[in-house]
VEXKE-560086 format. One record per residue (C-alpha): y, z, x. Coordinates in pm, whole numbers, plus 50000, padded with zeros to 5 digits. Example, Ala and Ser with C-alpha at 12.3 -4.5 7.8 and 13.67 -1.06 7.14 Angstrom:
! residues 2
495505078051230 498945071451367 
END
This chain:
! residues 175
927136344337943 925596331138270 927286358538473 926176385538225 922576371338222 922546372438603 923816408838598 921156419238338 918446403338553 919796422538855 919716455138648 916066448738572 915426456638939 916906491238893 914736498638590 911566485738752 912296502739081 912876536138898 909586531238711 907726524339036 909356553639214 908616577138922 905016566238930 904816574739303 906436608539225 903846614938954 901066608139204 902616630939469 903136658839215 899496655639092 898306657439452 900206690539468 898376702939153 901626703138954 900126686038646 903096693538421 905696677838651 903236649638723 902766641738354 906536642438295 907166618038581 904356595638463 906026594538119 909386587438286 907816558638470 906616543038148 910066548837988 911716528838271 909286499738210 910086502337842 913776500437921 913196468938127 911176454437839 914106460837598 916396440937825 913846413537871 913516410637489 917296407337464 917396379737723 914496360737557 915976365637207 919306352237338 917546321837485 918486332337838 916336330238147 914436361838265 914116366238637 911596393138730 912696411539044 910756420039360 910116457739373 909976476739702 907256501639773 908666536539697 908486567139913 905136585239886 906096620939978 908986644539943 909886676840128 909926696539806 909856694039429 913586701339441 914216671639670 912166649239446 914216658839138 917446655239336 916336618839389 915536615139020 919056626438932 920606602739187 918536573639058 919566580638699 923266582738798 922766548738968 921186534038655 924016547738446 926626531438674 924806498538642 924636501038261 928326508538255 929066477738467 926996456638229 928836471037929 932226464038078 931166428438165 929796422637810 933086435537664 935106413337895 933276381637786 933206393037421 929426392937402 928926416337100 925186412437095 925046425737450 927206455737378 925126463537076 921976462637287 923686483337562 924886509937316 921346522737307 921206524437686 924496543337706 923106570737474 919756569837661 921336574738000 923356604537873 920026620437782 918316609938104 921076625438315 921106657138108 917366661638154 917466655238530 920456679138570 918596705938372 915436702738583 917476704438905 919246735938784 915956752038691 914356743339033 917406757839209 916956789839008 913266790839105 914136786539472 911176793339696 909466813839428 906086796639371 905406817039055 908616804138902 907686768639002 904276772038846 905796786338526 908216757138504 905306732938570 903356749538288 906306745138055 906336707638136 902566706438072 903006723237732 905976700637652 908386729737603 910456727737924 913056703237786 912956712637420 916636722937392 917826693937611 915946666437423 918186666337113 921356659737313 924646661437130 923446643136819 920286662836759 918116631736778 916306613137050 915826576037069 912476561437178 
END
């Protein structure tokens, strides 16, 4: 369990770093008057902290030591909204890879409580990647058309931009 505990603590860095980076993205988007995208990224930032809190709760409930990581200052500007969301997608892919490593490790050591906890994360990451992929595709379609960008931003502000993506394959979304 010690090796798994160490790996979970290392994964906390990915969750906190994503949360910190998404907060910086939210600020940059707000500075660009893209309130819909900004609100979305602010919510994503909180989600990442919630993910870390879930893992921390697992460690505490398992009577294991929690080691909070040092978080680096994130970038503060991006060449474009497209570049920003390309980074979001890449970060989500990295988090998924980390979750998959944790899951494989938990299975190897026969830690059923860890695999049960990680099941939620596997489903969550499927959703996170689907959302990021969708936004990237929409931004590619918008290209350099500022009216299309503003329309997509408005859809995020109204909460309708990801309606059909939110349900995923099962038709439900975990919190």
